Each structure stands twice: as structure tokens, then as C-alpha cells.
C-alpha positions as CSV (number, residue, x, y, z in Angstrom):
1,M,-18.4,32.3,7.5
2,N,-18.8,28.7,6.3
3,N,-18.7,25.9,8.9
4,I,-15.9,23.5,7.7
5,A,-15.4,20.1,9.2
6,I,-11.7,18.9,8.8
7,I,-12.0,15.0,9.1
8,M,-8.7,13.3,10.1
9,G,-7.5,10.0,11.5
10,G,-9.0,7.0,9.8
11,Y,-9.0,3.3,10.4
12,S,-5.6,2.4,8.8
13,S,-1.9,2.4,9.7
14,E,-1.8,5.9,8.3
15,Y,-4.0,7.5,11.0
16,Q,-1.3,9.4,12.8
17,I,0.0,10.9,9.4
18,S,-3.7,12.0,8.7
19,L,-3.9,13.6,12.1
20,N,-0.8,15.6,11.3
21,S,-2.2,16.7,7.9
22,G,-5.5,17.6,9.5
23,N,-4.0,19.8,12.1
24,V,-1.9,21.7,9.4
25,V,-5.2,22.4,7.5
26,Y,-6.8,23.6,10.7
27,K,-4.1,26.0,11.5
28,A,-4.1,27.3,7.8
29,I,-7.8,27.9,7.5
30,K,-9.1,28.6,11.0
31,N,-9.0,32.5,10.4
32,S,-10.8,32.1,7.0
33,C,-13.8,30.0,8.1
34,N,-15.4,28.3,11.1
35,A,-13.1,25.3,11.2
36,Y,-13.8,22.1,13.3
37,R,-11.3,19.3,13.8
38,I,-13.3,16.0,13.5
39,H,-11.4,12.7,14.5
40,I,-12.8,9.7,12.5
41,L,-11.5,6.7,14.4
42,K,-12.6,3.1,14.7
43,E,-13.8,3.5,18.3
44,K,-15.3,7.0,18.0
45,W,-16.2,10.0,15.8
46,V,-15.6,13.2,17.8
47,Y,-15.2,16.9,17.4
48,I,-12.0,18.1,19.3
49,D,-12.4,21.6,20.5
50,D,-9.5,24.1,21.2
51,T,-9.4,22.8,24.9
52,N,-9.1,19.2,23.6
53,Q,-12.5,18.4,24.9
54,E,-14.4,15.7,22.8
55,H,-17.9,16.1,21.5
56,P,-19.5,13.2,19.7
57,V,-20.5,13.3,16.1
58,N,-24.1,12.4,15.2
59,K,-23.6,10.0,12.4
60,A,-27.3,10.3,11.3
61,D,-26.7,13.8,9.8
62,F,-22.9,14.4,10.5
63,S,-23.6,17.2,13.0
64,I,-22.2,18.0,16.4
65,E,-23.6,19.7,19.5
66,V,-21.6,22.3,21.4
67,N,-23.0,24.3,24.4
68,Q,-26.5,22.8,23.7
69,S,-26.3,24.3,20.2
70,K,-26.4,22.0,17.0
71,I,-23.8,22.7,14.4
72,T,-24.0,21.4,10.8
73,F,-21.4,21.7,8.1
74,D,-21.4,23.4,4.8
75,C,-18.4,21.4,3.6
76,V,-15.9,18.7,4.8
77,F,-12.2,19.0,4.2
78,N,-11.1,15.4,3.9
79,T,-7.5,14.6,5.2
80,I,-8.0,11.0,5.9
81,H,-5.2,8.8,4.4
82,G,-6.3,5.3,3.8
83,T,-9.8,3.9,4.8
84,P,-12.5,5.2,5.2
85,G,-11.4,8.6,3.7
86,E,-9.4,7.7,0.6
87,D,-11.2,4.5,-0.5
88,G,-14.7,6.0,-1.1
89,Y,-16.6,5.2,2.1
90,M,-16.6,8.8,3.5
91,Q,-17.3,10.2,0.0
92,A,-20.4,8.0,-0.4
93,Y,-21.7,8.8,3.2
94,L,-21.2,12.5,2.7
95,A,-22.8,12.4,-0.8
96,L,-25.9,10.7,0.7
97,L,-26.1,13.5,3.2
98,N,-25.7,16.1,0.4
99,I,-22.6,17.5,2.1
100,P,-19.8,18.8,-0.2
101,Q,-16.3,17.4,0.5
102,T,-12.9,18.3,-0.9
103,S,-11.5,15.1,-2.3
104,C,-12.6,13.1,-5.4
105,D,-15.9,11.4,-5.6
106,M,-16.8,7.9,-4.3
107,Y,-16.1,5.9,-7.4
108,Q,-12.7,7.6,-8.2
109,A,-11.6,7.2,-4.6
110,A,-12.4,3.5,-4.6
111,L,-10.8,2.9,-7.9
112,T,-7.6,4.8,-7.3
113,F,-7.2,3.2,-3.9
114,N,-7.2,-0.3,-5.5
115,K,-3.8,-0.3,-7.3
116,R,-4.7,-3.4,-9.4
117,D,-8.1,-2.1,-10.6
118,L,-6.6,1.3,-11.4
119,L,-3.8,-0.1,-13.6
120,S,-6.4,-2.3,-15.4
121,V,-8.5,0.7,-16.2
122,L,-5.6,2.8,-17.4
123,R,-3.7,0.1,-19.4
124,P,-6.0,0.2,-22.5
125,Y,-5.1,3.9,-22.9
126,G,-1.5,2.9,-23.6
127,I,-0.1,4.5,-20.5
128,P,3.4,3.0,-19.8
129,M,3.6,1.0,-16.5
130,A,5.5,-1.8,-14.9
131,K,4.7,-5.5,-15.6
132,S,2.6,-6.9,-12.8
133,V,1.1,-10.1,-11.4
134,Y,-1.5,-10.5,-8.7
135,Y,-1.7,-12.7,-5.5
136,D,-4.7,-13.1,-3.2
137,K,-4.6,-14.5,0.3
138,G,-4.9,-18.2,0.3
139,D,-3.5,-18.8,-3.2
140,A,-0.5,-21.0,-3.7
141,I,2.7,-19.0,-4.1
142,N,4.4,-19.9,-7.4
143,T,7.7,-18.1,-7.2
144,D,9.0,-19.4,-10.5
145,A,5.9,-18.1,-12.4
146,I,6.2,-14.7,-10.6
147,I,9.9,-14.3,-11.6
148,A,9.1,-15.4,-15.2
149,E,6.6,-12.6,-15.4
150,V,8.2,-9.6,-13.5
151,G,11.8,-10.6,-13.1
152,L,14.2,-9.6,-10.3
153,P,14.4,-7.4,-8.4
154,C,10.6,-6.7,-8.0
155,F,8.3,-5.0,-5.7
156,V,5.7,-6.8,-3.6
157,K,2.9,-4.4,-2.4
158,A,-0.3,-4.4,-0.4
159,N,-2.9,-3.6,-3.1
160,R,-5.0,-1.3,-0.9
161,A,-2.6,0.6,1.4
162,G,-0.6,3.8,1.5
163,S,2.6,5.4,2.8
164,S,4.5,2.3,1.7
165,F,3.0,0.1,4.4
166,G,3.2,-3.5,3.3
167,V,5.8,-2.9,0.5
168,S,9.0,-4.8,0.0
169,K,11.7,-4.8,-2.6
170,V,12.7,-8.4,-3.4
171,Y,16.0,-9.5,-4.8
172,S,15.8,-13.3,-4.7
173,K,13.2,-16.0,-5.2
174,D,13.5,-17.1,-1.6
175,E,12.4,-13.6,-0.3
176,I,9.1,-13.6,-2.2
177,P,7.0,-15.6,0.4
178,K,8.1,-13.4,3.3
179,A,7.4,-10.3,1.2
180,I,3.9,-11.5,0.4
181,A,3.3,-12.3,4.1
182,N,4.4,-8.7,4.9
183,A,1.9,-7.2,2.3
184,L,-0.9,-9.5,3.7
185,T,-0.6,-7.7,7.1
186,E,-2.2,-4.7,5.3
187,D,-4.5,-6.2,2.8
188,D,-5.7,-9.6,1.5
189,Q,-4.8,-8.6,-2.0
190,V,-1.2,-8.3,-3.2
191,L,0.3,-6.5,-6.3
192,I,3.8,-7.7,-7.5
193,E,5.5,-5.4,-10.0
194,S,8.7,-5.4,-12.0
195,F,11.4,-3.0,-10.9
196,L,11.8,0.1,-13.1
197,D,15.2,1.7,-12.9
198,G,15.1,5.4,-13.4
199,T,14.4,8.9,-12.0
200,E,11.4,8.9,-9.8
201,V,9.1,12.0,-9.8
202,S,5.9,13.0,-8.1
203,V,3.3,15.2,-10.0
204,G,0.6,17.1,-8.2
205,V,-2.5,17.8,-10.2
206,I,-5.3,19.8,-8.6
207,S,-8.5,21.5,-9.5
208,Y,-7.6,25.2,-9.0
209,K,-9.9,28.1,-9.7
210,G,-12.1,25.8,-11.8
211,K,-9.2,24.4,-14.0
212,T,-7.2,21.2,-14.0
213,T,-3.7,22.5,-12.9
214,V,-0.4,20.6,-12.9
215,L,1.9,21.8,-10.2
216,P,5.8,22.0,-10.3
217,I,7.2,18.5,-10.4
218,T,9.1,16.9,-7.5
219,E,12.1,14.6,-8.0
220,I,12.4,11.9,-5.3
221,V,15.9,10.8,-4.3
222,S,15.6,8.2,-1.6
223,H,18.5,7.4,0.7
224,T,16.9,4.0,1.4
225,D,16.5,1.2,-1.1
226,F,13.3,2.7,-2.3
227,F,10.9,5.4,-1.3
228,D,9.6,3.6,1.7
229,Y,8.1,4.9,5.0
230,K,11.4,6.0,6.5
231,A,12.3,7.9,3.3
232,K,8.9,9.5,3.3
233,Y,8.5,10.4,6.9
234,E,11.9,10.2,8.7
235,G,13.9,12.5,6.4
236,L,15.7,9.7,4.5
237,S,15.1,11.2,1.0
238,D,15.7,14.3,-0.9
239,E,12.5,15.8,-2.5
240,I,13.7,18.4,-5.1
241,T,11.2,20.8,-6.4
242,P,11.3,21.6,-9.4
243,A,12.7,18.3,-10.5
244,R,16.1,18.1,-12.3
245,I,14.7,16.8,-15.5
246,S,14.6,18.2,-19.0
247,E,12.0,20.5,-20.3
248,S,10.8,17.8,-22.8
249,D,10.6,15.2,-19.8
250,T,8.8,17.8,-17.7
251,K,6.2,18.4,-20.5
252,A,5.8,14.6,-21.2
253,V,5.1,13.7,-17.5
254,S,2.9,16.7,-16.9
255,L,0.7,15.9,-19.9
256,L,0.5,12.3,-18.8
257,A,-0.5,13.2,-15.2
258,K,-3.2,15.7,-16.5
259,Q,-4.5,13.0,-18.9
260,I,-4.8,10.5,-16.1
261,Y,-6.6,13.0,-13.8
262,E,-9.0,13.9,-16.5
263,L,-9.5,10.3,-17.8
264,L,-10.6,9.3,-14.3
265,G,-12.8,12.2,-13.8
266,M,-10.9,13.3,-10.8
267,T,-11.5,16.4,-8.6
268,G,-9.7,17.8,-5.6
269,F,-6.0,17.1,-4.8
270,S,-4.0,14.3,-6.4
271,R,-0.4,13.2,-6.5
272,A,0.7,10.7,-9.1
273,E,4.1,8.9,-8.9
274,F,6.1,8.1,-12.2
275,I,9.5,6.6,-12.9
276,F,11.3,7.6,-16.1
277,H,12.4,4.2,-17.4
278,E,14.1,3.9,-20.8
279,G,13.3,7.5,-21.6
280,K,9.6,7.3,-20.9
281,P,7.5,8.3,-17.7
282,H,5.9,5.1,-16.4
283,F,2.9,5.4,-14.1
284,I,3.2,3.8,-10.7
285,E,0.2,5.1,-8.6
286,I,-1.9,8.0,-7.7
287,N,-2.8,9.3,-4.2
288,T,-6.1,11.3,-3.9
289,N,-5.6,12.4,-0.3
290,P,-1.8,13.2,-0.3
291,G,0.0,14.5,2.8
292,L,-0.6,18.1,3.6
293,S,2.1,19.2,6.1
294,E,4.3,22.0,5.1
295,E,7.1,19.4,4.4
296,S,4.8,17.2,2.3
297,I,5.3,17.0,-1.4
298,L,2.0,18.7,-2.6
299,P,2.4,21.7,-0.4
300,Q,6.0,22.1,-1.5
301,Q,4.8,22.1,-5.2
302,A,2.1,24.6,-4.4
303,K,4.7,26.9,-2.7
304,E,6.9,26.6,-5.8
305,A,3.9,27.7,-7.8
306,G,3.3,30.7,-5.6
307,I,0.2,29.3,-3.8
308,S,0.2,29.5,0.0
309,L,-1.1,26.8,2.3
310,T,-4.1,28.9,3.1
311,E,-4.9,29.7,-0.4
312,L,-4.4,25.9,-1.5
313,F,-6.7,24.7,1.2
314,M,-9.4,27.5,0.9
315,N,-9.4,26.9,-2.9
316,A,-10.2,23.2,-2.4
317,I,-13.2,24.3,-0.2
318,H,-14.4,26.7,-2.8
319,E,-14.1,24.1,-5.5
320,A,-16.1,21.6,-3.4
321,L,-18.8,24.1,-2.7
322,N,-19.1,24.9,-6.4
323,K,-19.2,21.3,-7.4
324,K,-22.6,19.8,-8.0
325,L,-23.2,16.6,-5.9
């Protein structure tokens, strides 16, 4: 059987969510391969065995030593949300070592993690999206210019962060500086976007058995003011799969999600967020290492499509092993 390293943790505010995802993957695949839980943390990279003993990772070749025996890996299953697993660093490192991994490649990871750059790349293709302005740490805050461009209410977001860390919905001019300060706790770059009123949906697109596959769509109904951390992880939202949208809307957003996946040269898992505004799906963002617990959106969608967790995860490994580095 193949030796599979499941990397989890990371250096961002999302590390605990990533550990949860990684443990779900481990339980699902451990009987189908030789699975190893690898914690990638700021202070250490370690293999955690079944007795919770730690074994250091040799960063020179991404190997471990157990009982005086060296173990190398045929493939890495990447479950890190945020840096360094979702922004291209681990992808580049593993590519240099010629080790296949399950998420998209380095360039796609870096691009999609940077919300501002991603929107700039997709805009020339005519993909509908919110109006936006940018703010960088140290710039003067011109609230009048911001409102003139995006209106109120608006969203103020950390440009390179996930799980809605550093995101605020702003209703008045006076709230903008505080919202920017909140975003700056996560990143030095800020994205400010117009509010789009409409039905929010999440569309999973994966490489499945060699083909780009759009999964059943999930409708997001948040019990909070928007789909924030509490809505995502503390049960304060309804995630309805399949979404309660028309057949024509389902087709339109599925085609758009697939177009974006293929335009960007994506591989592996992705989950794109859209809002139906004035009858059209507007693109918000794409996650390339989405949550993978049984309650997470992508596994819900796979289940609706008749794909079990084990099948979903083992397919990702097979796709990675078949992909040329």
C-alpha cells in the first residue's frame, strides 16, 4: 500500500479547523493505505503516531524515522487551511521534492488565496462580481471615496485569510476604520467590496476519475448577519444540499464554477462561493483546501452525489499520483 502523509495544522488562525479536517481524512483512509498524520506547525513539523507520540519530520526530504526505520511518502494529502498549505508554499516545497500532493499547484494556490489578485485575473473574462476597492496597511483611509465606489452596506475583508477571519459587514461611514483595523489583524492587505443582496450558494468542483466534476450545489442560509465564523463552525447557519434554486440557475452557476476551475488550471478540490444578485450568479471567492469534516460543505455535496468520504479522499490521492509534476 502507498505511504500517504496527511498534512494538517498550518500557521494561521485556521490551524484548529485544519487539524479537525486532517483527522477526518485519517479515519476515512487509514484502512485503504498507510496513512500518517503530520502536524505542520510554526514551532515544529512532527508525525503523530497512534499513541500520540511525536516523531520529527526531516524537512530536507520530507521523511520521518520510526523505530530506526526511515519512511518516505508516495503522496501528500493536503488539509492545511491558510498558510502554508493553501497559499502555495507547501505545494512549491513538495514539487521541488517531486512528491505528489492532492491540492492544486503552487501558482493556482497562491493566486486563489489572494482575493484581490484572483478577481483581477477573472474580471477580463466577464465573470460577474462585486465592486471593490483596495486598502494597504499604512494608507490614509478615505471613507468618502470608499463609499462612493462600493456604497453601503459593504464588506471589509482581510485579503489573504479564510474562515471569515478579519471580515466585517459595515453599515456606516464611521465603522469603516474599525473594520479595516480588524482586517489588518489577519493581513496587511484589505479588500473592500459592495454588498450583494441575494441567495448565497457554494459550488464544489473537483477532479474526479480524471474529469472536472461539479458537485450538487449547497444553499447557505446564515442566522447571523452574514456567513461568518459562527455561522460556519458554530451551527448558526442552514446548509441546504441540493440548493433550493431553479434548474436554470443551477445550470448557470455550475457552468460558471466549472469555467473558473478550468480557466485557472485547477486540480484537486475547490469550493467556490457565489451570490445570485439581480438574477445572475456573482463570484465571491474560491477555496482550494475546503473543510473536510463530515459536516463540511464539500463532503455534504459529495454524499448527495453518492460519493463516500473514503471514495472522495482516495480519489484525490489517485488523481495526485496520476498527475505529472
